[in-house]
PyMOL Python script that loads the backbone (N, CA, C, O; Angstrom):
from pymol import cmd

cmd.read_pdbstr("""\
ATOM      1  N   MET A   1     -68.967   6.958 -12.106  1.00  0.00           N
ATOM      2  CA  MET A   1     -67.681   6.446 -11.688  1.00  0.00           C
ATOM      3  C   MET A   1     -66.698   7.602 -11.561  1.00  0.00           C
ATOM      4  O   MET A   1     -66.569   8.419 -12.473  1.00  0.00           O
ATOM      5  N   LEU A   2     -66.025   7.668 -10.456  1.00  0.00           N
ATOM      6  CA  LEU A   2     -65.073   8.738 -10.211  1.00  0.00           C
ATOM      7  C   LEU A   2     -63.711   8.379 -10.795  1.00  0.00           C
ATOM      8  O   LEU A   2     -63.274   7.230 -10.721  1.00  0.00           O
ATOM      9  N   THR A   3     -63.053   9.363 -11.369  1.00  0.00           N
ATOM     10  CA  THR A   3     -61.708   9.140 -11.869  1.00  0.00           C
ATOM     11  C   THR A   3     -60.725   9.205 -10.705  1.00  0.00           C
ATOM     12  O   THR A   3     -61.074   9.633  -9.605  1.00  0.00           O
ATOM     13  N   THR A   4     -59.509   8.779 -10.959  1.00  0.00           N
ATOM     14  CA  THR A   4     -58.484   8.788  -9.922  1.00  0.00           C
ATOM     15  C   THR A   4     -58.177  10.209  -9.471  1.00  0.00           C
ATOM     16  O   THR A   4     -57.954  10.446  -8.284  1.00  0.00           O
ATOM     17  N   ARG A   5     -58.162  11.141 -10.388  1.00  0.00           N
ATOM     18  CA  ARG A   5     -57.902  12.540 -10.034  1.00  0.00           C
ATOM     19  C   ARG A   5     -58.988  13.093  -9.131  1.00  0.00           C
ATOM     20  O   ARG A   5     -58.700  13.797  -8.163  1.00  0.00           O
ATOM     21  N   GLN A   6     -60.252  12.773  -9.451  1.00  0.00           N
ATOM     22  CA  GLN A   6     -61.351  13.253  -8.624  1.00  0.00           C
ATOM     23  C   GLN A   6     -61.255  12.678  -7.223  1.00  0.00           C
ATOM     24  O   GLN A   6     -61.468  13.388  -6.241  1.00  0.00           O
ATOM     25  N   LYS A   7     -60.932  11.388  -7.128  1.00  0.00           N
ATOM     26  CA  LYS A   7     -60.818  10.754  -5.816  1.00  0.00           C
ATOM     27  C   LYS A   7     -59.699  11.380  -4.999  1.00  0.00           C
ATOM     28  O   LYS A   7     -59.884  11.673  -3.817  1.00  0.00           O
ATOM     29  N   THR A   8     -58.534  11.589  -5.617  1.00  0.00           N
ATOM     30  CA  THR A   8     -57.424  12.160  -4.858  1.00  0.00           C
ATOM     31  C   THR A   8     -57.733  13.583  -4.414  1.00  0.00           C
ATOM     32  O   THR A   8     -57.323  13.989  -3.326  1.00  0.00           O
ATOM     33  N   ARG A   9     -58.446  14.345  -5.231  1.00  0.00           N
ATOM     34  CA  ARG A   9     -58.806  15.709  -4.847  1.00  0.00           C
ATOM     35  C   ARG A   9     -59.760  15.689  -3.648  1.00  0.00           C
ATOM     36  O   ARG A   9     -59.608  16.476  -2.714  1.00  0.00           O
ATOM     37  N   VAL A  10     -60.733  14.792  -3.682  1.00  0.00           N
ATOM     38  CA  VAL A  10     -61.687  14.688  -2.566  1.00  0.00           C
ATOM     39  C   VAL A  10     -60.964  14.231  -1.306  1.00  0.00           C
ATOM     40  O   VAL A  10     -61.249  14.726  -0.216  1.00  0.00           O
ATOM     41  N   ILE A  11     -60.036  13.295  -1.443  1.00  0.00           N
ATOM     42  CA  ILE A  11     -59.288  12.795  -0.290  1.00  0.00           C
ATOM     43  C   ILE A  11     -58.439  13.912   0.314  1.00  0.00           C
ATOM     44  O   ILE A  11     -58.376  14.044   1.537  1.00  0.00           O
ATOM     45  N   LYS A  12     -57.785  14.717  -0.527  1.00  0.00           N
ATOM     46  CA  LYS A  12     -56.973  15.826  -0.018  1.00  0.00           C
ATOM     47  C   LYS A  12     -57.822  16.860   0.710  1.00  0.00           C
ATOM     48  O   LYS A  12     -57.391  17.427   1.715  1.00  0.00           O
ATOM     49  N   GLU A  13     -59.023  17.103   0.205  1.00  0.00           N
ATOM     50  CA  GLU A  13     -59.880  18.117   0.816  1.00  0.00           C
ATOM     51  C   GLU A  13     -60.436  17.678   2.165  1.00  0.00           C
ATOM     52  O   GLU A  13     -60.593  18.504   3.064  1.00  0.00           O
ATOM     53  N   THR A  14     -60.735  16.387   2.319  1.00  0.00           N
ATOM     54  CA  THR A  14     -61.426  15.950   3.534  1.00  0.00           C
ATOM     55  C   THR A  14     -60.598  15.051   4.445  1.00  0.00           C
ATOM     56  O   THR A  14     -61.030  14.745   5.556  1.00  0.00           O
ATOM     57  N   GLY A  15     -59.437  14.628   4.006  1.00  0.00           N
ATOM     58  CA  GLY A  15     -58.634  13.709   4.807  1.00  0.00           C
ATOM     59  C   GLY A  15     -58.074  14.355   6.054  1.00  0.00           C
ATOM     60  O   GLY A  15     -57.838  15.562   6.093  1.00  0.00           O
ATOM     61  N   ILE A  16     -57.864  13.539   7.074  1.00  0.00           N
ATOM     62  CA  ILE A  16     -57.319  14.031   8.335  1.00  0.00           C
ATOM     63  C   ILE A  16     -55.809  14.235   8.201  1.00  0.00           C
ATOM     64  O   ILE A  16     -55.258  15.195   8.740  1.00  0.00           O
ATOM     65  N   HIS A  17     -55.146  13.330   7.482  1.00  0.00           N
ATOM     66  CA  HIS A  17     -53.711  13.448   7.234  1.00  0.00           C
ATOM     67  C   HIS A  17     -53.425  13.064   5.786  1.00  0.00           C
ATOM     68  O   HIS A  17     -54.354  12.753   5.041  1.00  0.00           O
ATOM     69  N   ASP A  18     -52.161  13.080   5.374  1.00  0.00           N
ATOM     70  CA  ASP A  18     -51.792  12.889   3.971  1.00  0.00           C
ATOM     71  C   ASP A  18     -52.207  11.538   3.401  1.00  0.00           C
ATOM     72  O   ASP A  18     -52.698  11.472   2.275  1.00  0.00           O
ATOM     73  N   LYS A  19     -52.023  10.481   4.146  1.00  0.00           N
ATOM     74  CA  LYS A  19     -52.291   9.129   3.653  1.00  0.00           C
ATOM     75  C   LYS A  19     -53.680   8.615   4.022  1.00  0.00           C
ATOM     76  O   LYS A  19     -53.944   7.417   3.922  1.00  0.00           O
ATOM     77  N   ASP A  20     -54.552   9.497   4.439  1.00  0.00           N
ATOM     78  CA  ASP A  20     -55.876   9.114   4.918  1.00  0.00           C
ATOM     79  C   ASP A  20     -56.791   8.737   3.755  1.00  0.00           C
ATOM     80  O   ASP A  20     -57.092   9.568   2.898  1.00  0.00           O
ATOM     81  N   THR A  21     -57.234   7.466   3.731  1.00  0.00           N
ATOM     82  CA  THR A  21     -58.190   7.034   2.713  1.00  0.00           C
ATOM     83  C   THR A  21     -59.377   6.307   3.328  1.00  0.00           C
ATOM     84  O   THR A  21     -60.362   6.054   2.635  1.00  0.00           O
ATOM     85  N   GLY A  22     -59.310   5.967   4.599  1.00  0.00           N
ATOM     86  CA  GLY A  22     -60.344   5.141   5.184  1.00  0.00           C
ATOM     87  C   GLY A  22     -61.145   5.767   6.294  1.00  0.00           C
ATOM     88  O   GLY A  22     -62.032   5.122   6.852  1.00  0.00           O
ATOM     89  N   SER A  23     -60.856   7.016   6.631  1.00  0.00           N
ATOM     90  CA  SER A  23     -61.621   7.637   7.711  1.00  0.00           C
ATOM     91  C   SER A  23     -63.062   7.857   7.265  1.00  0.00           C
ATOM     92  O   SER A  23     -63.329   7.963   6.068  1.00  0.00           O
ATOM     93  N   PRO A  24     -63.981   7.927   8.204  1.00  0.00           N
ATOM     94  CA  PRO A  24     -65.387   8.131   7.831  1.00  0.00           C
ATOM     95  C   PRO A  24     -65.608   9.403   7.024  1.00  0.00           C
ATOM     96  O   PRO A  24     -66.455   9.431   6.131  1.00  0.00           O
ATOM     97  N   GLU A  25     -64.850  10.461   7.332  1.00  0.00           N
ATOM     98  CA  GLU A  25     -65.019  11.711   6.599  1.00  0.00           C
ATOM     99  C   GLU A  25     -64.708  11.536   5.114  1.00  0.00           C
ATOM    100  O   GLU A  25     -65.442  12.030   4.258  1.00  0.00           O
ATOM    101  N   VAL A  26     -63.622  10.834   4.816  1.00  0.00           N
ATOM    102  CA  VAL A  26     -63.231  10.604   3.423  1.00  0.00           C
ATOM    103  C   VAL A  26     -64.261   9.721   2.730  1.00  0.00           C
ATOM    104  O   VAL A  26     -64.644   9.979   1.589  1.00  0.00           O
ATOM    105  N   GLN A  27     -64.704   8.684   3.420  1.00  0.00           N
ATOM    106  CA  GLN A  27     -65.687   7.786   2.815  1.00  0.00           C
ATOM    107  C   GLN A  27     -67.003   8.513   2.551  1.00  0.00           C
ATOM    108  O   GLN A  27     -67.635   8.293   1.518  1.00  0.00           O
ATOM    109  N   ILE A  28     -67.415   9.365   3.465  1.00  0.00           N
ATOM    110  CA  ILE A  28     -68.650  10.139   3.270  1.00  0.00           C
ATOM    111  C   ILE A  28     -68.496  11.087   2.089  1.00  0.00           C
ATOM    112  O   ILE A  28     -69.415  11.228   1.282  1.00  0.00           O
ATOM    113  N   ALA A  29     -67.345  11.735   1.983  1.00  0.00           N
ATOM    114  CA  ALA A  29     -67.123  12.676   0.886  1.00  0.00           C
ATOM    115  C   ALA A  29     -67.106  11.954  -0.461  1.00  0.00           C
ATOM    116  O   ALA A  29     -67.686  12.435  -1.434  1.00  0.00           O
ATOM    117  N   LEU A  30     -66.440  10.799  -0.518  1.00  0.00           N
ATOM    118  CA  LEU A  30     -66.411  10.040  -1.766  1.00  0.00           C
ATOM    119  C   LEU A  30     -67.798   9.545  -2.151  1.00  0.00           C
ATOM    120  O   LEU A  30     -68.190   9.614  -3.316  1.00  0.00           O
ATOM    121  N   LEU A  31     -68.534   9.050  -1.173  1.00  0.00           N
ATOM    122  CA  LEU A  31     -69.893   8.591  -1.456  1.00  0.00           C
ATOM    123  C   LEU A  31     -70.779   9.748  -1.913  1.00  0.00           C
ATOM    124  O   LEU A  31     -71.609   9.580  -2.806  1.00  0.00           O
ATOM    125  N   SER A  32     -70.606  10.910  -1.311  1.00  0.00           N
ATOM    126  CA  SER A  32     -71.410  12.067  -1.707  1.00  0.00           C
ATOM    127  C   SER A  32     -71.123  12.469  -3.145  1.00  0.00           C
ATOM    128  O   SER A  32     -72.037  12.812  -3.895  1.00  0.00           O
ATOM    129  N   LYS A  33     -69.861  12.426  -3.524  1.00  0.00           N
ATOM    130  CA  LYS A  33     -69.490  12.761  -4.902  1.00  0.00           C
ATOM    131  C   LYS A  33     -70.084  11.739  -5.877  1.00  0.00           C
ATOM    132  O   LYS A  33     -70.615  12.113  -6.923  1.00  0.00           O
ATOM    133  N   GLN A  34     -69.994  10.449  -5.533  1.00  0.00           N
ATOM    134  CA  GLN A  34     -70.559   9.408  -6.394  1.00  0.00           C
ATOM    135  C   GLN A  34     -72.082   9.548  -6.480  1.00  0.00           C
ATOM    136  O   GLN A  34     -72.664   9.366  -7.549  1.00  0.00           O
ATOM    137  N   ILE A  35     -72.713   9.866  -5.371  1.00  0.00           N
ATOM    138  CA  ILE A  35     -74.170  10.023  -5.349  1.00  0.00           C
ATOM    139  C   ILE A  35     -74.594  11.171  -6.253  1.00  0.00           C
ATOM    140  O   ILE A  35     -75.572  11.055  -6.992  1.00  0.00           O
ATOM    141  N   SER A  36     -73.865  12.273  -6.197  1.00  0.00           N
ATOM    142  CA  SER A  36     -74.238  13.411  -7.040  1.00  0.00           C
ATOM    143  C   SER A  36     -74.061  13.086  -8.522  1.00  0.00           C
ATOM    144  O   SER A  36     -74.889  13.482  -9.343  1.00  0.00           O
ATOM    145  N   GLU A  37     -72.991  12.368  -8.874  1.00  0.00           N
ATOM    146  CA  GLU A  37     -72.794  11.992 -10.279  1.00  0.00           C
ATOM    147  C   GLU A  37     -73.863  11.004 -10.740  1.00  0.00           C
ATOM    148  O   GLU A  37     -74.370  11.109 -11.857  1.00  0.00           O
ATOM    149  N   LEU A  38     -74.199  10.064  -9.895  1.00  0.00           N
ATOM    150  CA  LEU A  38     -75.199   9.070 -10.264  1.00  0.00           C
ATOM    151  C   LEU A  38     -76.593   9.701 -10.343  1.00  0.00           C
ATOM    152  O   LEU A  38     -77.419   9.279 -11.153  1.00  0.00           O
ATOM    153  N   THR A  39     -76.849  10.688  -9.521  1.00  0.00           N
ATOM    154  CA  THR A  39     -78.118  11.401  -9.592  1.00  0.00           C
ATOM    155  C   THR A  39     -78.261  12.126 -10.925  1.00  0.00           C
ATOM    156  O   THR A  39     -79.329  12.118 -11.537  1.00  0.00           O
ATOM    157  N   ASP A  40     -77.167  12.755 -11.371  1.00  0.00           N
ATOM    158  CA  ASP A  40     -77.193  13.411 -12.684  1.00  0.00           C
ATOM    159  C   ASP A  40     -77.425  12.399 -13.799  1.00  0.00           C
ATOM    160  O   ASP A  40     -78.151  12.677 -14.753  1.00  0.00           O
ATOM    161  N   HIS A  41     -76.810  11.226 -13.680  1.00  0.00           N
ATOM    162  CA  HIS A  41     -76.997  10.161 -14.679  1.00  0.00           C
ATOM    163  C   HIS A  41     -78.457   9.717 -14.722  1.00  0.00           C
ATOM    164  O   HIS A  41     -79.020   9.511 -15.797  1.00  0.00           O
ATOM    165  N   LEU A  42     -79.058   9.573 -13.555  1.00  0.00           N
ATOM    166  CA  LEU A  42     -80.433   9.083 -13.501  1.00  0.00           C
ATOM    167  C   LEU A  42     -81.448  10.122 -13.976  1.00  0.00           C
ATOM    168  O   LEU A  42     -82.563   9.769 -14.360  1.00  0.00           O
ATOM    169  N   LYS A  43     -81.072  11.391 -13.951  1.00  0.00           N
ATOM    170  CA  LYS A  43     -81.961  12.408 -14.502  1.00  0.00           C
ATOM    171  C   LYS A  43     -82.081  12.252 -16.012  1.00  0.00           C
ATOM    172  O   LYS A  43     -83.134  12.527 -16.587  1.00  0.00           O
ATOM    173  N   LYS A  44     -81.008  11.814 -16.650  1.00  0.00           N
ATOM    174  CA  LYS A  44     -81.017  11.603 -18.104  1.00  0.00           C
ATOM    175  C   LYS A  44     -81.614  10.247 -18.470  1.00  0.00           C
ATOM    176  O   LYS A  44     -82.342  10.122 -19.454  1.00  0.00           O
ATOM    177  N   HIS A  45     -81.296   9.236 -17.666  1.00  0.00           N
ATOM    178  CA  HIS A  45     -81.707   7.861 -17.964  1.00  0.00           C
ATOM    179  C   HIS A  45     -82.677   7.393 -16.889  1.00  0.00           C
ATOM    180  O   HIS A  45     -82.287   6.719 -15.936  1.00  0.00           O
ATOM    181  N   LYS A  46     -83.934   7.755 -17.051  1.00  0.00           N
ATOM    182  CA  LYS A  46     -84.938   7.516 -16.017  1.00  0.00           C
ATOM    183  C   LYS A  46     -85.251   6.036 -15.793  1.00  0.00           C
ATOM    184  O   LYS A  46     -85.705   5.659 -14.712  1.00  0.00           O
ATOM    185  N   LYS A  47     -85.016   5.202 -16.792  1.00  0.00           N
ATOM    186  CA  LYS A  47     -85.371   3.792 -16.658  1.00  0.00           C
ATOM    187  C   LYS A  47     -84.202   2.897 -16.273  1.00  0.00           C
ATOM    188  O   LYS A  47     -84.302   1.674 -16.370  1.00  0.00           O
ATOM    189  N   ASP A  48     -83.118   3.480 -15.847  1.00  0.00           N
ATOM    190  CA  ASP A  48     -81.944   2.703 -15.433  1.00  0.00           C
ATOM    191  C   ASP A  48     -82.122   2.265 -13.981  1.00  0.00           C
ATOM    192  O   ASP A  48     -81.600   2.891 -13.058  1.00  0.00           O
ATOM    193  N   HIS A  49     -82.865   1.185 -13.800  1.00  0.00           N
ATOM    194  CA  HIS A  49     -83.215   0.739 -12.450  1.00  0.00           C
ATOM    195  C   HIS A  49     -82.041   0.089 -11.717  1.00  0.00           C
ATOM    196  O   HIS A  49     -82.000   0.113 -10.487  1.00  0.00           O
ATOM    197  N   HIS A  50     -81.098  -0.485 -12.440  1.00  0.00           N
ATOM    198  CA  HIS A  50     -79.938  -1.082 -11.792  1.00  0.00           C
ATOM    199  C   HIS A  50     -79.081  -0.007 -11.121  1.00  0.00           C
ATOM    200  O   HIS A  50     -78.616  -0.189  -9.996  1.00  0.00           O
ATOM    201  N   SER A  51     -78.877   1.099 -11.812  1.00  0.00           N
ATOM    202  CA  SER A  51     -78.115   2.198 -11.223  1.00  0.00           C
ATOM    203  C   SER A  51     -78.876   2.826 -10.068  1.00  0.00           C
ATOM    204  O   SER A  51     -78.268   3.259  -9.089  1.00  0.00           O
ATOM    205  N   ARG A  52     -80.197   2.881 -10.169  1.00  0.00           N
ATOM    206  CA  ARG A  52     -81.010   3.432  -9.089  1.00  0.00           C
ATOM    207  C   ARG A  52     -80.859   2.596  -7.820  1.00  0.00           C
ATOM    208  O   ARG A  52     -80.799   3.139  -6.717  1.00  0.00           O
ATOM    209  N   ARG A  53     -80.799   1.282  -7.980  1.00  0.00           N
ATOM    210  CA  ARG A  53     -80.615   0.406  -6.825  1.00  0.00           C
ATOM    211  C   ARG A  53     -79.234   0.626  -6.198  1.00  0.00           C
ATOM    212  O   ARG A  53     -79.095   0.634  -4.975  1.00  0.00           O
ATOM    213  N   GLY A  54     -78.220   0.802  -7.043  1.00  0.00           N
ATOM    214  CA  GLY A  54     -76.889   1.106  -6.536  1.00  0.00           C
ATOM    215  C   GLY A  54     -76.854   2.426  -5.795  1.00  0.00           C
ATOM    216  O   GLY A  54     -76.175   2.560  -4.777  1.00  0.00           O
ATOM    217  N   LEU A  55     -77.588   3.402  -6.308  1.00  0.00           N
ATOM    218  CA  LEU A  55     -77.669   4.707  -5.661  1.00  0.00           C
ATOM    219  C   LEU A  55     -78.269   4.578  -4.266  1.00  0.00           C
ATOM    220  O   LEU A  55     -77.772   5.182  -3.315  1.00  0.00           O
ATOM    221  N   LEU A  56     -79.326   3.801  -4.144  1.00  0.00           N
ATOM    222  CA  LEU A  56     -79.953   3.613  -2.831  1.00  0.00           C
ATOM    223  C   LEU A  56     -78.984   2.955  -1.848  1.00  0.00           C
ATOM    224  O   LEU A  56     -78.968   3.296  -0.665  1.00  0.00           O
ATOM    225  N   GLY A  57     -78.189   2.025  -2.333  1.00  0.00           N
ATOM    226  CA  GLY A  57     -77.186   1.394  -1.478  1.00  0.00           C
ATOM    227  C   GLY A  57     -76.128   2.379  -1.013  1.00  0.00           C
ATOM    228  O   GLY A  57     -75.701   2.346   0.141  1.00  0.00           O
ATOM    229  N   MET A  58     -75.706   3.257  -1.918  1.00  0.00           N
ATOM    230  CA  MET A  58     -74.713   4.271  -1.559  1.00  0.00           C
ATOM    231  C   MET A  58     -75.262   5.253  -0.529  1.00  0.00           C
ATOM    232  O   MET A  58     -74.558   5.644   0.402  1.00  0.00           O
ATOM    233  N   VAL A  59     -76.511   5.645  -0.701  1.00  0.00           N
ATOM    234  CA  VAL A  59     -77.132   6.571   0.249  1.00  0.00           C
ATOM    235  C   VAL A  59     -77.222   5.916   1.627  1.00  0.00           C
ATOM    236  O   VAL A  59     -76.962   6.563   2.642  1.00  0.00           O
ATOM    237  N   ALA A  60     -77.586   4.647   1.665  1.00  0.00           N
ATOM    238  CA  ALA A  60     -77.679   3.928   2.940  1.00  0.00           C
ATOM    239  C   ALA A  60     -76.299   3.795   3.584  1.00  0.00           C
ATOM    240  O   ALA A  60     -76.170   3.928   4.800  1.00  0.00           O
ATOM    241  N   ASP A  61     -75.276   3.535   2.782  1.00  0.00           N
ATOM    242  CA  ASP A  61     -73.918   3.397   3.301  1.00  0.00           C
ATOM    243  C   ASP A  61     -73.425   4.736   3.864  1.00  0.00           C
ATOM    244  O   ASP A  61     -72.801   4.771   4.924  1.00  0.00           O
ATOM    245  N   ARG A  62     -73.702   5.828   3.159  1.00  0.00           N
ATOM    246  CA  ARG A  62     -73.303   7.148   3.643  1.00  0.00           C
ATOM    247  C   ARG A  62     -74.021   7.470   4.944  1.00  0.00           C
ATOM    248  O   ARG A  62     -73.427   8.039   5.860  1.00  0.00           O
ATOM    249  N   GLN A  63     -75.294   7.108   5.028  1.00  0.00           N
ATOM    250  CA  GLN A  63     -76.051   7.361   6.251  1.00  0.00           C
ATOM    251  C   GLN A  63     -75.468   6.570   7.421  1.00  0.00           C
ATOM    252  O   GLN A  63     -75.420   7.074   8.543  1.00  0.00           O
ATOM    253  N   THR A  64     -75.031   5.354   7.175  1.00  0.00           N
ATOM    254  CA  THR A  64     -74.411   4.549   8.223  1.00  0.00           C
ATOM    255  C   THR A  64     -73.143   5.217   8.743  1.00  0.00           C
ATOM    256  O   THR A  64     -72.923   5.275   9.952  1.00  0.00           O
ATOM    257  N   HIS A  65     -72.313   5.717   7.842  1.00  0.00           N
ATOM    258  CA  HIS A  65     -71.098   6.415   8.256  1.00  0.00           C
ATOM    259  C   HIS A  65     -71.434   7.694   9.030  1.00  0.00           C
ATOM    260  O   HIS A  65     -70.757   8.026  10.003  1.00  0.00           O
ATOM    261  N   LEU A  66     -72.465   8.401   8.603  1.00  0.00           N
ATOM    262  CA  LEU A  66     -72.860   9.622   9.304  1.00  0.00           C
ATOM    263  C   LEU A  66     -73.347   9.329  10.713  1.00  0.00           C
ATOM    264  O   LEU A  66     -73.026  10.062  11.648  1.00  0.00           O
ATOM    265  N   VAL A  67     -74.121   8.263  10.871  1.00  0.00           N
ATOM    266  CA  VAL A  67     -74.610   7.892  12.206  1.00  0.00           C
ATOM    267  C   VAL A  67     -73.443   7.517  13.113  1.00  0.00           C
ATOM    268  O   VAL A  67     -73.430   7.873  14.291  1.00  0.00           O
ATOM    269  N   TYR A  68     -72.461   6.797  12.566  1.00  0.00           N
ATOM    270  CA  TYR A  68     -71.276   6.423  13.338  1.00  0.00           C
ATOM    271  C   TYR A  68     -70.535   7.671  13.824  1.00  0.00           C
ATOM    272  O   TYR A  68     -70.166   7.765  14.995  1.00  0.00           O
ATOM    273  N   LEU A  69     -70.323   8.619  12.921  1.00  0.00           N
ATOM    274  CA  LEU A  69     -69.630   9.852  13.307  1.00  0.00           C
ATOM    275  C   LEU A  69     -70.431  10.640  14.334  1.00  0.00           C
ATOM    276  O   LEU A  69     -69.865  11.181  15.284  1.00  0.00           O
ATOM    277  N   GLN A  70     -71.738  10.706  14.149  1.00  0.00           N
ATOM    278  CA  GLN A  70     -72.573  11.471  15.063  1.00  0.00           C
ATOM    279  C   GLN A  70     -72.521  10.886  16.466  1.00  0.00           C
ATOM    280  O   GLN A  70     -72.498  11.633  17.444  1.00  0.00           O
ATOM    281  N   LYS A  71     -72.501   9.567  16.580  1.00  0.00           N
ATOM    282  CA  LYS A  71     -72.459   8.921  17.898  1.00  0.00           C
ATOM    283  C   LYS A  71     -71.100   9.077  18.563  1.00  0.00           C
ATOM    284  O   LYS A  71     -71.018   9.420  19.742  1.00  0.00           O
ATOM    285  N   ASN A  72     -70.027   8.825  17.806  1.00  0.00           N
ATOM    286  CA  ASN A  72     -68.699   8.722  18.404  1.00  0.00           C
ATOM    287  C   ASN A  72     -67.874  10.010  18.342  1.00  0.00           C
ATOM    288  O   ASN A  72     -67.056  10.253  19.229  1.00  0.00           O
ATOM    289  N   TYR A  73     -68.069  10.825  17.330  1.00  0.00           N
ATOM    290  CA  TYR A  73     -67.274  12.034  17.148  1.00  0.00           C
ATOM    291  C   TYR A  73     -68.184  13.190  16.703  1.00  0.00           C
ATOM    292  O   TYR A  73     -68.171  13.560  15.529  1.00  0.00           O
ATOM    293  N   PRO A  74     -68.956  13.753  17.603  1.00  0.00           N
ATOM    294  CA  PRO A  74     -69.926  14.783  17.208  1.00  0.00           C
ATOM    295  C   PRO A  74     -69.290  16.024  16.572  1.00  0.00           C
ATOM    296  O   PRO A  74     -69.887  16.637  15.687  1.00  0.00           O
ATOM    297  N   ARG A  75     -68.104  16.393  17.009  1.00  0.00           N
ATOM    298  CA  ARG A  75     -67.449  17.580  16.444  1.00  0.00           C
ATOM    299  C   ARG A  75     -67.042  17.325  14.989  1.00  0.00           C
ATOM    300  O   ARG A  75     -67.227  18.187  14.130  1.00  0.00           O
ATOM    301  N   ARG A  76     -66.490  16.146  14.718  1.00  0.00           N
ATOM    302  CA  ARG A  76     -66.114  15.792  13.347  1.00  0.00           C
ATOM    303  C   ARG A  76     -67.353  15.650  12.473  1.00  0.00           C
ATOM    304  O   ARG A  76     -67.324  15.989  11.290  1.00  0.00           O
ATOM    305  N   TYR A  77     -68.443  15.148  13.052  1.00  0.00           N
ATOM    306  CA  TYR A  77     -69.706  15.009  12.318  1.00  0.00           C
ATOM    307  C   TYR A  77     -70.219  16.373  11.871  1.00  0.00           C
ATOM    308  O   TYR A  77     -70.580  16.557  10.709  1.00  0.00           O
ATOM    309  N   SER A  78     -70.249  17.314  12.787  1.00  0.00           N
ATOM    310  CA  SER A  78     -70.771  18.634  12.432  1.00  0.00           C
ATOM    311  C   SER A  78     -69.891  19.322  11.396  1.00  0.00           C
ATOM    312  O   SER A  78     -70.402  20.036  10.533  1.00  0.00           O
ATOM    313  N   SER A  79     -68.587  19.120  11.468  1.00  0.00           N
ATOM    314  CA  SER A  79     -67.709  19.767  10.484  1.00  0.00           C
ATOM    315  C   SER A  79     -67.888  19.168   9.096  1.00  0.00           C
ATOM    316  O   SER A  79     -67.879  19.906   8.111  1.00  0.00           O
ATOM    317  N   ILE A  80     -68.050  17.852   8.989  1.00  0.00           N
ATOM    318  CA  ILE A  80     -68.212  17.242   7.659  1.00  0.00           C
ATOM    319  C   ILE A  80     -69.574  17.579   7.074  1.00  0.00           C
ATOM    320  O   ILE A  80     -69.701  17.746   5.861  1.00  0.00           O
ATOM    321  N   VAL A  81     -70.590  17.681   7.916  1.00  0.00           N
ATOM    322  CA  VAL A  81     -71.921  18.039   7.419  1.00  0.00           C
ATOM    323  C   VAL A  81     -71.910  19.472   6.884  1.00  0.00           C
ATOM    324  O   VAL A  81     -72.516  19.759   5.851  1.00  0.00           O
ATOM    325  N   LYS A  82     -71.220  20.364   7.589  1.00  0.00           N
ATOM    326  CA  LYS A  82     -71.118  21.746   7.114  1.00  0.00           C
ATOM    327  C   LYS A  82     -70.300  21.826   5.831  1.00  0.00           C
ATOM    328  O   LYS A  82     -70.657  22.546   4.899  1.00  0.00           O
ATOM    329  N   LYS A  83     -69.197  21.079   5.793  1.00  0.00           N
ATOM    330  CA  LYS A  83     -68.311  21.138   4.639  1.00  0.00           C
ATOM    331  C   LYS A  83     -69.003  20.628   3.370  1.00  0.00           C
ATOM    332  O   LYS A  83     -68.846  21.209   2.297  1.00  0.00           O
ATOM    333  N   LEU A  84     -69.760  19.548   3.499  1.00  0.00           N
ATOM    334  CA  LEU A  84     -70.423  18.949   2.331  1.00  0.00           C
ATOM    335  C   LEU A  84     -71.846  19.450   2.138  1.00  0.00           C
ATOM    336  O   LEU A  84     -72.508  19.094   1.163  1.00  0.00           O
ATOM    337  N   GLU A  85     -72.317  20.278   3.071  1.00  0.00           N
ATOM    338  CA  GLU A  85     -73.683  20.830   3.000  1.00  0.00           C
ATOM    339  C   GLU A  85     -74.721  19.721   2.849  1.00  0.00           C
ATOM    340  O   GLU A  85     -75.521  19.731   1.913  1.00  0.00           O
ATOM    341  N   LEU A  86     -74.701  18.768   3.778  1.00  0.00           N
ATOM    342  CA  LEU A  86     -75.572  17.592   3.645  1.00  0.00           C
ATOM    343  C   LEU A  86     -76.949  17.792   4.256  1.00  0.00           C
ATOM    344  O   LEU A  86     -77.940  17.410   3.634  1.00  0.00           O
ATOM    345  N   LYS A  87     -77.053  18.367   5.430  1.00  0.00           N
ATOM    346  CA  LYS A  87     -78.347  18.460   6.095  1.00  0.00           C
ATOM    347  C   LYS A  87     -78.673  19.905   6.415  1.00  0.00           C
ATOM    348  O   LYS A  87     -77.791  20.730   6.653  1.00  0.00           O
ATOM    349  N   LYS A  88     -79.948  20.179   6.412  1.00  0.00           N
ATOM    350  CA  LYS A  88     -80.518  21.456   6.824  1.00  0.00           C
ATOM    351  C   LYS A  88     -79.803  22.559   6.170  1.00  0.00           C
ATOM    352  O   LYS A  88     -80.135  23.725   6.388  1.00  0.00           O
TER     353      LYS A  88
END
""", "prot")
cmd.dss("prot")
cmd.show_as("cartoon", "prot")
cmd.util.cbc("prot")
cmd.orient("prot")
């Protein structure tokens, strides 16, 4: 679970403007941060299957946002992938 400070820091780093909370870039960045924290949790707690299912849902949701950006805004897609170091 991300704290409010962590969320605001991620939003400031990836947002298009000051009040941006819903753009695909912000949502991808927030999901990536949550995925990394949940991955660390699952390394310690290997039998936590409920959290593992939530993790899979988050990964699928992030992938959906990435596909949307890739189709509609290829330049923004490439910049967010580079910024978050997601692929290749």
